[in-house]
PDB file of N, CA, C and O in Angstrom:
ATOM      1  N   MET A   1     172.045 126.412 110.053  1.00  0.00           N
ATOM      2  CA  MET A   1     171.559 125.840 111.267  1.00  0.00           C
ATOM      3  C   MET A   1     171.516 126.938 112.399  1.00  0.00           C
ATOM      4  O   MET A   1     172.303 127.885 112.385  1.00  0.00           O
ATOM      5  N   ILE A   2     170.615 126.779 113.325  1.00  0.00           N
ATOM      6  CA  ILE A   2     170.468 127.664 114.426  1.00  0.00           C
ATOM      7  C   ILE A   2     171.047 126.951 115.646  1.00  0.00           C
ATOM      8  O   ILE A   2     170.671 125.833 115.999  1.00  0.00           O
ATOM      9  N   ARG A   3     172.031 127.702 116.297  1.00  0.00           N
ATOM     10  CA  ARG A   3     172.599 127.015 117.445  1.00  0.00           C
ATOM     11  C   ARG A   3     172.098 127.634 118.767  1.00  0.00           C
ATOM     12  O   ARG A   3     171.862 128.834 118.903  1.00  0.00           O
ATOM     13  N   TYR A   4     171.963 126.720 119.703  1.00  0.00           N
ATOM     14  CA  TYR A   4     171.320 126.932 120.960  1.00  0.00           C
ATOM     15  C   TYR A   4     172.283 126.480 122.124  1.00  0.00           C
ATOM     16  O   TYR A   4     172.945 125.448 122.018  1.00  0.00           O
ATOM     17  N   PHE A   5     172.336 127.267 123.210  1.00  0.00           N
ATOM     18  CA  PHE A   5     172.941 126.713 124.554  1.00  0.00           C
ATOM     19  C   PHE A   5     171.674 126.270 125.296  1.00  0.00           C
ATOM     20  O   PHE A   5     170.710 127.024 125.431  1.00  0.00           O
ATOM     21  N   VAL A   6     171.713 125.041 125.764  1.00  0.00           N
ATOM     22  CA  VAL A   6     170.549 124.492 126.486  1.00  0.00           C
ATOM     23  C   VAL A   6     171.012 124.007 127.833  1.00  0.00           C
ATOM     24  O   VAL A   6     171.946 123.207 127.895  1.00  0.00           O
ATOM     25  N   SER A   7     170.389 124.462 128.949  1.00  0.00           N
ATOM     26  CA  SER A   7     170.793 124.028 130.313  1.00  0.00           C
ATOM     27  C   SER A   7     169.531 123.105 130.720  1.00  0.00           C
ATOM     28  O   SER A   7     168.381 123.348 130.355  1.00  0.00           O
ATOM     29  N   TYR A   8     169.909 122.014 131.527  1.00  0.00           N
ATOM     30  CA  TYR A   8     168.883 121.122 131.933  1.00  0.00           C
ATOM     31  C   TYR A   8     169.185 120.325 133.247  1.00  0.00           C
ATOM     32  O   TYR A   8     170.342 120.211 133.651  1.00  0.00           O
ATOM     33  N   THR A   9     168.222 119.831 133.840  1.00  0.00           N
ATOM     34  CA  THR A   9     168.508 118.998 135.047  1.00  0.00           C
ATOM     35  C   THR A   9     167.954 117.548 134.692  1.00  0.00           C
ATOM     36  O   THR A   9     167.102 117.389 133.817  1.00  0.00           O
ATOM     37  N   PHE A  10     168.436 116.619 135.350  1.00  0.00           N
ATOM     38  CA  PHE A  10     168.071 115.269 135.129  1.00  0.00           C
ATOM     39  C   PHE A  10     168.140 114.441 136.476  1.00  0.00           C
ATOM     40  O   PHE A  10     168.711 114.892 137.469  1.00  0.00           O
ATOM     41  N   GLU A  11     167.565 113.281 136.453  1.00  0.00           N
ATOM     42  CA  GLU A  11     167.809 112.349 137.586  1.00  0.00           C
ATOM     43  C   GLU A  11     168.961 111.509 137.411  1.00  0.00           C
ATOM     44  O   GLU A  11     169.145 110.854 136.386  1.00  0.00           O
ATOM     45  N   GLY A  12     169.784 111.519 138.454  1.00  0.00           N
ATOM     46  CA  GLY A  12     171.098 110.675 138.278  1.00  0.00           C
ATOM     47  C   GLY A  12     170.668 109.340 138.584  1.00  0.00           C
ATOM     48  O   GLY A  12     169.493 109.063 138.825  1.00  0.00           O
ATOM     49  N   PRO A  13     171.777 108.363 138.575  1.00  0.00           N
ATOM     50  CA  PRO A  13     171.666 106.973 138.704  1.00  0.00           C
ATOM     51  C   PRO A  13     171.119 106.480 140.026  1.00  0.00           C
ATOM     52  O   PRO A  13     170.561 105.383 140.030  1.00  0.00           O
ATOM     53  N   VAL A  14     171.230 107.248 141.271  1.00  0.00           N
ATOM     54  CA  VAL A  14     170.757 106.860 142.439  1.00  0.00           C
ATOM     55  C   VAL A  14     169.740 107.809 142.930  1.00  0.00           C
ATOM     56  O   VAL A  14     169.581 107.975 144.139  1.00  0.00           O
ATOM     57  N   GLY A  15     169.022 108.460 142.015  1.00  0.00           N
ATOM     58  CA  GLY A  15     168.016 109.335 142.387  1.00  0.00           C
ATOM     59  C   GLY A  15     168.489 110.791 142.720  1.00  0.00           C
ATOM     60  O   GLY A  15     167.681 111.626 143.128  1.00  0.00           O
ATOM     61  N   SER A  16     169.725 111.057 142.550  1.00  0.00           N
ATOM     62  CA  SER A  16     170.275 112.399 142.774  1.00  0.00           C
ATOM     63  C   SER A  16     169.929 113.281 141.647  1.00  0.00           C
ATOM     64  O   SER A  16     169.618 112.815 140.551  1.00  0.00           O
ATOM     65  N   LEU A  17     169.977 114.585 141.898  1.00  0.00           N
ATOM     66  CA  LEU A  17     169.718 115.534 140.885  1.00  0.00           C
ATOM     67  C   LEU A  17     171.001 115.943 140.134  1.00  0.00           C
ATOM     68  O   LEU A  17     171.978 116.260 140.813  1.00  0.00           O
ATOM     69  N   GLY A  18     171.080 115.962 138.772  1.00  0.00           N
ATOM     70  CA  GLY A  18     172.287 116.390 138.159  1.00  0.00           C
ATOM     71  C   GLY A  18     171.812 117.553 137.303  1.00  0.00           C
ATOM     72  O   GLY A  18     170.634 117.717 136.986  1.00  0.00           O
ATOM     73  N   MET A  19     172.926 118.433 136.918  1.00  0.00           N
ATOM     74  CA  MET A  19     172.682 119.548 136.171  1.00  0.00           C
ATOM     75  C   MET A  19     173.705 119.496 135.047  1.00  0.00           C
ATOM     76  O   MET A  19     174.843 119.095 135.291  1.00  0.00           O
ATOM     77  N   ALA A  20     173.351 119.884 133.826  1.00  0.00           N
ATOM     78  CA  ALA A  20     174.221 119.964 132.702  1.00  0.00           C
ATOM     79  C   ALA A  20     173.791 120.938 131.636  1.00  0.00           C
ATOM     80  O   ALA A  20     172.762 121.603 131.757  1.00  0.00           O
ATOM     81  N   ASN A  21     174.627 121.020 130.540  1.00  0.00           N
ATOM     82  CA  ASN A  21     174.176 121.829 129.395  1.00  0.00           C
ATOM     83  C   ASN A  21     174.758 121.301 128.139  1.00  0.00           C
ATOM     84  O   ASN A  21     175.651 120.455 128.189  1.00  0.00           O
ATOM     85  N   CYS A  22     174.305 121.750 127.028  1.00  0.00           N
ATOM     86  CA  CYS A  22     174.762 121.293 125.782  1.00  0.00           C
ATOM     87  C   CYS A  22     174.495 122.379 124.667  1.00  0.00           C
ATOM     88  O   CYS A  22     173.710 123.322 124.773  1.00  0.00           O
ATOM     89  N   GLU A  23     175.283 122.080 123.584  1.00  0.00           N
ATOM     90  CA  GLU A  23     175.045 123.015 122.466  1.00  0.00           C
ATOM     91  C   GLU A  23     174.122 122.114 121.445  1.00  0.00           C
ATOM     92  O   GLU A  23     174.386 120.934 121.214  1.00  0.00           O
ATOM     93  N   LEU A  24     173.133 122.733 120.926  1.00  0.00           N
ATOM     94  CA  LEU A  24     172.179 122.085 120.091  1.00  0.00           C
ATOM     95  C   LEU A  24     172.024 122.852 118.871  1.00  0.00           C
ATOM     96  O   LEU A  24     171.799 124.059 118.960  1.00  0.00           O
ATOM     97  N   SER A  25     172.126 122.254 117.679  1.00  0.00           N
ATOM     98  CA  SER A  25     171.866 122.828 116.318  1.00  0.00           C
ATOM     99  C   SER A  25     170.592 122.315 115.711  1.00  0.00           C
ATOM    100  O   SER A  25     170.401 121.115 115.519  1.00  0.00           O
ATOM    101  N   LEU A  26     169.704 123.277 115.408  1.00  0.00           N
ATOM    102  CA  LEU A  26     168.422 122.947 114.831  1.00  0.00           C
ATOM    103  C   LEU A  26     168.275 123.655 113.530  1.00  0.00           C
ATOM    104  O   LEU A  26     168.836 124.731 113.322  1.00  0.00           O
ATOM    105  N   SER A  27     167.495 123.034 112.621  1.00  0.00           N
ATOM    106  CA  SER A  27     167.234 123.567 111.374  1.00  0.00           C
ATOM    107  C   SER A  27     166.147 124.705 111.378  1.00  0.00           C
ATOM    108  O   SER A  27     166.055 125.476 110.423  1.00  0.00           O
ATOM    109  N   GLU A  28     165.350 124.786 112.444  1.00  0.00           N
ATOM    110  CA  GLU A  28     164.364 125.773 112.642  1.00  0.00           C
ATOM    111  C   GLU A  28     164.420 126.349 114.092  1.00  0.00           C
ATOM    112  O   GLU A  28     164.901 125.635 114.971  1.00  0.00           O
ATOM    113  N   SER A  29     163.967 127.572 114.390  1.00  0.00           N
ATOM    114  CA  SER A  29     163.959 128.176 115.674  1.00  0.00           C
ATOM    115  C   SER A  29     163.017 127.422 116.663  1.00  0.00           C
ATOM    116  O   SER A  29     162.046 126.779 116.266  1.00  0.00           O
ATOM    117  N   ILE A  30     163.341 127.535 117.889  1.00  0.00           N
ATOM    118  CA  ILE A  30     162.373 126.889 118.970  1.00  0.00           C
ATOM    119  C   ILE A  30     161.232 128.008 118.988  1.00  0.00           C
ATOM    120  O   ILE A  30     161.463 129.213 119.091  1.00  0.00           O
ATOM    121  N   GLN A  31     160.046 127.468 118.880  1.00  0.00           N
ATOM    122  CA  GLN A  31     158.772 128.312 118.745  1.00  0.00           C
ATOM    123  C   GLN A  31     157.735 127.797 119.763  1.00  0.00           C
ATOM    124  O   GLN A  31     156.775 128.547 119.946  1.00  0.00           O
ATOM    125  N   SER A  32     157.768 126.664 120.442  1.00  0.00           N
ATOM    126  CA  SER A  32     156.657 126.138 121.165  1.00  0.00           C
ATOM    127  C   SER A  32     157.178 125.247 122.136  1.00  0.00           C
ATOM    128  O   SER A  32     158.315 124.778 122.088  1.00  0.00           O
ATOM    129  N   MET A  33     156.206 124.978 123.158  1.00  0.00           N
ATOM    130  CA  MET A  33     156.502 123.952 124.189  1.00  0.00           C
ATOM    131  C   MET A  33     156.686 122.629 123.546  1.00  0.00           C
ATOM    132  O   MET A  33     157.456 121.823 124.068  1.00  0.00           O
ATOM    133  N   THR A  34     156.051 122.336 122.465  1.00  0.00           N
ATOM    134  CA  THR A  34     156.315 121.057 121.755  1.00  0.00           C
ATOM    135  C   THR A  34     157.785 120.871 121.375  1.00  0.00           C
ATOM    136  O   THR A  34     158.400 119.811 121.486  1.00  0.00           O
ATOM    137  N   ASP A  35     158.269 122.008 120.922  1.00  0.00           N
ATOM    138  CA  ASP A  35     159.709 122.075 120.504  1.00  0.00           C
ATOM    139  C   ASP A  35     160.614 121.746 121.790  1.00  0.00           C
ATOM    140  O   ASP A  35     161.545 120.941 121.759  1.00  0.00           O
ATOM    141  N   VAL A  36     160.233 122.450 122.890  1.00  0.00           N
ATOM    142  CA  VAL A  36     161.012 122.189 124.150  1.00  0.00           C
ATOM    143  C   VAL A  36     160.856 120.726 124.599  1.00  0.00           C
ATOM    144  O   VAL A  36     161.846 120.170 125.075  1.00  0.00           O
ATOM    145  N   HIS A  37     159.754 120.090 124.492  1.00  0.00           N
ATOM    146  CA  HIS A  37     159.511 118.747 124.799  1.00  0.00           C
ATOM    147  C   HIS A  37     160.332 117.830 123.933  1.00  0.00           C
ATOM    148  O   HIS A  37     160.883 116.836 124.408  1.00  0.00           O
ATOM    149  N   ASP A  38     160.408 118.138 122.758  1.00  0.00           N
ATOM    150  CA  ASP A  38     161.190 117.358 121.675  1.00  0.00           C
ATOM    151  C   ASP A  38     162.696 117.443 122.076  1.00  0.00           C
ATOM    152  O   ASP A  38     163.390 116.426 122.049  1.00  0.00           O
ATOM    153  N   ILE A  39     163.189 118.625 122.440  1.00  0.00           N
ATOM    154  CA  ILE A  39     164.525 118.797 122.953  1.00  0.00           C
ATOM    155  C   ILE A  39     164.698 118.007 124.278  1.00  0.00           C
ATOM    156  O   ILE A  39     165.745 117.391 124.475  1.00  0.00           O
ATOM    157  N   ARG A  40     163.787 118.011 125.106  1.00  0.00           N
ATOM    158  CA  ARG A  40     163.912 117.216 126.413  1.00  0.00           C
ATOM    159  C   ARG A  40     164.062 115.756 126.108  1.00  0.00           C
ATOM    160  O   ARG A  40     164.880 115.059 126.708  1.00  0.00           O
ATOM    161  N   ASP A  41     163.281 115.305 125.187  1.00  0.00           N
ATOM    162  CA  ASP A  41     163.236 113.825 124.809  1.00  0.00           C
ATOM    163  C   ASP A  41     164.570 113.467 124.137  1.00  0.00           C
ATOM    164  O   ASP A  41     165.126 112.393 124.365  1.00  0.00           O
ATOM    165  N   TRP A  42     165.070 114.393 123.304  1.00  0.00           N
ATOM    166  CA  TRP A  42     166.342 114.176 122.548  1.00  0.00           C
ATOM    167  C   TRP A  42     167.548 114.006 123.677  1.00  0.00           C
ATOM    168  O   TRP A  42     168.359 113.081 123.639  1.00  0.00           O
ATOM    169  N   ILE A  43     167.537 114.958 124.599  1.00  0.00           N
ATOM    170  CA  ILE A  43     168.583 115.013 125.621  1.00  0.00           C
ATOM    171  C   ILE A  43     168.532 113.676 126.397  1.00  0.00           C
ATOM    172  O   ILE A  43     169.567 113.053 126.636  1.00  0.00           O
ATOM    173  N   ALA A  44     167.240 113.221 126.810  1.00  0.00           N
ATOM    174  CA  ALA A  44     167.169 111.957 127.571  1.00  0.00           C
ATOM    175  C   ALA A  44     167.753 110.862 126.881  1.00  0.00           C
ATOM    176  O   ALA A  44     168.520 110.098 127.466  1.00  0.00           O
ATOM    177  N   ARG A  45     167.414 110.703 125.518  1.00  0.00           N
ATOM    178  CA  ARG A  45     167.993 109.572 124.681  1.00  0.00           C
ATOM    179  C   ARG A  45     169.458 109.724 124.483  1.00  0.00           C
ATOM    180  O   ARG A  45     170.183 108.744 124.653  1.00  0.00           O
ATOM    181  N   GLU A  46     169.946 110.868 124.139  1.00  0.00           N
ATOM    182  CA  GLU A  46     171.435 111.000 123.795  1.00  0.00           C
ATOM    183  C   GLU A  46     172.314 110.935 125.087  1.00  0.00           C
ATOM    184  O   GLU A  46     173.424 110.405 125.029  1.00  0.00           O
ATOM    185  N   ALA A  47     171.848 111.451 126.218  1.00  0.00           N
ATOM    186  CA  ALA A  47     172.573 111.482 127.391  1.00  0.00           C
ATOM    187  C   ALA A  47     172.360 110.190 128.273  1.00  0.00           C
ATOM    188  O   ALA A  47     173.132 109.890 129.184  1.00  0.00           O
ATOM    189  N   GLY A  48     171.257 109.458 127.929  1.00  0.00           N
ATOM    190  CA  GLY A  48     170.922 108.286 128.732  1.00  0.00           C
ATOM    191  C   GLY A  48     170.501 108.594 130.122  1.00  0.00           C
ATOM    192  O   GLY A  48     170.839 107.851 131.043  1.00  0.00           O
ATOM    193  N   VAL A  49     169.774 109.664 130.318  1.00  0.00           N
ATOM    194  CA  VAL A  49     169.302 109.971 131.649  1.00  0.00           C
ATOM    195  C   VAL A  49     167.813 110.126 131.622  1.00  0.00           C
ATOM    196  O   VAL A  49     167.153 110.129 130.583  1.00  0.00           O
ATOM    197  N   ARG A  50     167.285 110.265 132.930  1.00  0.00           N
ATOM    198  CA  ARG A  50     165.832 110.177 132.991  1.00  0.00           C
ATOM    199  C   ARG A  50     165.340 111.548 133.619  1.00  0.00           C
ATOM    200  O   ARG A  50     166.128 112.299 134.194  1.00  0.00           O
ATOM    201  N   ASN A  51     164.096 111.808 133.485  1.00  0.00           N
ATOM    202  CA  ASN A  51     163.428 112.987 134.132  1.00  0.00           C
ATOM    203  C   ASN A  51     164.161 114.274 133.795  1.00  0.00           C
ATOM    204  O   ASN A  51     164.510 115.044 134.689  1.00  0.00           O
ATOM    205  N   VAL A  52     164.389 114.504 132.551  1.00  0.00           N
ATOM    206  CA  VAL A  52     165.014 115.689 132.095  1.00  0.00           C
ATOM    207  C   VAL A  52     164.001 116.888 132.114  1.00  0.00           C
ATOM    208  O   VAL A  52     162.875 116.810 131.621  1.00  0.00           O
ATOM    209  N   THR A  53     164.505 118.003 132.729  1.00  0.00           N
ATOM    210  CA  THR A  53     163.778 119.212 132.732  1.00  0.00           C
ATOM    211  C   THR A  53     164.688 120.273 132.033  1.00  0.00           C
ATOM    212  O   THR A  53     165.789 120.546 132.512  1.00  0.00           O
ATOM    213  N   VAL A  54     164.218 120.872 130.892  1.00  0.00           N
ATOM    214  CA  VAL A  54     164.869 121.922 130.260  1.00  0.00           C
ATOM    215  C   VAL A  54     164.750 123.163 131.120  1.00  0.00           C
ATOM    216  O   VAL A  54     163.648 123.663 131.344  1.00  0.00           O
ATOM    217  N   MET A  55     165.909 123.677 131.618  1.00  0.00           N
ATOM    218  CA  MET A  55     165.765 124.917 132.557  1.00  0.00           C
ATOM    219  C   MET A  55     165.827 126.238 131.728  1.00  0.00           C
ATOM    220  O   MET A  55     165.336 127.267 132.191  1.00  0.00           O
ATOM    221  N   GLY A  56     166.393 126.215 130.573  1.00  0.00           N
ATOM    222  CA  GLY A  56     166.527 127.431 129.785  1.00  0.00           C
ATOM    223  C   GLY A  56     167.343 127.122 128.499  1.00  0.00           C
ATOM    224  O   GLY A  56     168.105 126.161 128.391  1.00  0.00           O
ATOM    225  N   PHE A  57     167.085 128.088 127.496  1.00  0.00           N
ATOM    226  CA  PHE A  57     167.911 127.973 126.359  1.00  0.00           C
ATOM    227  C   PHE A  57     168.170 129.374 125.796  1.00  0.00           C
ATOM    228  O   PHE A  57     167.377 130.288 126.018  1.00  0.00           O
ATOM    229  N   SER A  58     169.330 129.551 125.032  1.00  0.00           N
ATOM    230  CA  SER A  58     169.620 130.762 124.532  1.00  0.00           C
ATOM    231  C   SER A  58     170.290 130.622 123.138  1.00  0.00           C
ATOM    232  O   SER A  58     171.193 129.807 122.950  1.00  0.00           O
ATOM    233  N   ARG A  59     169.843 131.402 122.218  1.00  0.00           N
ATOM    234  CA  ARG A  59     170.408 131.318 120.859  1.00  0.00           C
ATOM    235  C   ARG A  59     171.796 131.937 120.822  1.00  0.00           C
ATOM    236  O   ARG A  59     172.012 133.034 121.337  1.00  0.00           O
ATOM    237  N   PHE A  60     172.719 131.235 120.218  1.00  0.00           N
ATOM    238  CA  PHE A  60     174.037 131.751 120.004  1.00  0.00           C
ATOM    239  C   PHE A  60     174.048 132.810 118.943  1.00  0.00           C
ATOM    240  O   PHE A  60     173.335 132.651 117.952  1.00  0.00           O
ATOM    241  N   ALA A  61     174.803 133.883 119.068  1.00  0.00           N
ATOM    242  CA  ALA A  61     174.905 134.862 117.916  1.00  0.00           C
ATOM    243  C   ALA A  61     175.695 134.105 116.774  1.00  0.00           C
ATOM    244  O   ALA A  61     176.548 133.240 116.974  1.00  0.00           O
ATOM    245  N   GLU A  62     175.289 134.554 115.591  1.00  0.00           N
ATOM    246  CA  GLU A  62     175.884 134.027 114.363  1.00  0.00           C
ATOM    247  C   GLU A  62     177.081 134.926 113.933  1.00  0.00           C
ATOM    248  O   GLU A  62     176.973 136.152 113.956  1.00  0.00           O
ATOM    249  N   PRO A  63     178.153 134.339 113.566  1.00  0.00           N
ATOM    250  CA  PRO A  63     179.245 135.140 113.055  1.00  0.00           C
ATOM    251  C   PRO A  63     178.881 135.968 111.901  1.00  0.00           C
ATOM    252  O   PRO A  63     178.054 135.546 111.092  1.00  0.00           O
ATOM    253  N   GLY A  64     179.431 137.108 111.764  1.00  0.00           N
ATOM    254  CA  GLY A  64     179.315 137.975 110.615  1.00  0.00           C
ATOM    255  C   GLY A  64     180.075 137.431 109.417  1.00  0.00           C
ATOM    256  O   GLY A  64     180.635 136.336 109.482  1.00  0.00           O
ATOM    257  N   GLU A  65     180.097 138.165 108.352  1.00  0.00           N
ATOM    258  CA  GLU A  65     180.857 137.680 107.152  1.00  0.00           C
ATOM    259  C   GLU A  65     182.469 137.588 107.395  1.00  0.00           C
ATOM    260  O   GLU A  65     183.227 136.830 106.791  1.00  0.00           O
ATOM    261  N   ASP A  66     182.814 138.482 108.366  1.00  0.00           N
ATOM    262  CA  ASP A  66     184.222 138.567 108.554  1.00  0.00           C
ATOM    263  C   ASP A  66     184.612 137.592 109.675  1.00  0.00           C
ATOM    264  O   ASP A  66     185.771 137.633 110.089  1.00  0.00           O
ATOM    265  N   GLY A  67     183.790 136.771 110.169  1.00  0.00           N
ATOM    266  CA  GLY A  67     183.976 135.765 111.126  1.00  0.00           C
ATOM    267  C   GLY A  67     183.823 136.175 112.474  1.00  0.00           C
ATOM    268  O   GLY A  67     183.821 135.292 113.332  1.00  0.00           O
ATOM    269  N   THR A  68     183.681 137.477 112.844  1.00  0.00           N
ATOM    270  CA  THR A  68     183.571 137.948 114.242  1.00  0.00           C
ATOM    271  C   THR A  68     182.062 137.832 114.649  1.00  0.00           C
ATOM    272  O   THR A  68     181.146 137.882 113.828  1.00  0.00           O
ATOM    273  N   VAL A  69     181.908 137.685 115.894  1.00  0.00           N
ATOM    274  CA  VAL A  69     180.592 137.647 116.438  1.00  0.00           C
ATOM    275  C   VAL A  69     180.225 138.989 116.986  1.00  0.00           C
ATOM    276  O   VAL A  69     180.991 139.539 117.776  1.00  0.00           O
ATOM    277  N   PRO A  70     179.101 139.555 116.618  1.00  0.00           N
ATOM    278  CA  PRO A  70     178.669 140.873 117.152  1.00  0.00           C
ATOM    279  C   PRO A  70     178.517 140.819 118.605  1.00  0.00           C
ATOM    280  O   PRO A  70     178.062 139.813 119.148  1.00  0.00           O
ATOM    281  N   SER A  71     178.905 141.935 119.309  1.00  0.00           N
ATOM    282  CA  SER A  71     178.825 142.048 120.848  1.00  0.00           C
ATOM    283  C   SER A  71     177.526 142.658 121.169  1.00  0.00           C
ATOM    284  O   SER A  71     177.212 142.860 122.342  1.00  0.00           O
TER     285      SER A  71
END
């Protein structure tokens, strides 16, 4: 699995702006805006929020065979 840090904004319950982030594991790498839209829709469903905008994402480094993460 490929792990990503994803930051996003959303509309709060009274129309306010919220900001949050999550860790997301995917079987394939993010390659297109369609993938980003799918992530947006998943966040909206899972978090129960509206008007999600993915602000950015970053792939986590994978640990090496010895369990350490390369710097």
